[in-house]
C-alpha positions, 0 to 999 in steps of 0.5 A: 500500500502506498501513502498519498501525501497532500501537498498544500502550497501557500500563495505568497500574499500581502494585504494593504487597507485604507479607509477613504472618505469617498463612495465605493463607486467613486473609488472604483471608477478612479481605478479604471479612469486613465486620467484619474490613475495618472494622478494617484497611481504612483509612489509619492516618496520616490519623487514621482510626479506623474504616471502615463496610463493606458486602460482598456477597462473591460474584463480581458482588457489590458492596462499599462502604467508607466510611473516616472520616478527619479531612477527612470520610468517603471512600466507596469502592465496587466490584464483585468480578470474581474470588473465587478462595480463597485465591489471588486477589481481583479487584475494581473500585475507585472513590473520589474519589481514584481518578479518574472511572472504575473502576480495577481491583485484584488482590490475590494471596495467595502462601504463603511458609513460615509467612507469606503475601506479599500483593501488591496490583496497582492498574490504570487509576489516573490518574497524579495518583492513583498516588503517593497509592494507593501510600502508601494501599495500603502503610498498609492492608497494614501495618494488615492485618499488625497486625490479622491477622498477628503 
């Protein structure tokens, strides 16, 4: 008789949350609008003044975000997997800082009184990239709050 082992693979995951004084719909829309994304989808501490953004806002549609930082432009790309307004966005994420393979980002919009809790869960990141992405998503949600929220 042979023994069968059940392998459980843990998926490396980070989660960042921020309560923002805006409706779920306003915040959801800001993630799909290229003009809005160009304003807040960038790490402020790196001195980034702008991002160039292209969005095909449909399931299966692609996006490209080029963040202009002091060390030069950083290109981020992905494909929208789920667009469930105003509750959830799921998309792949690929950048020089996220490893060789596509990682997966889920953004949830949870109404909380007159505000919304935005929860970013980033899966399949290499261990070496996790701390940097916690900091990056924290800054990006802060920038979103300053741009959209009160």
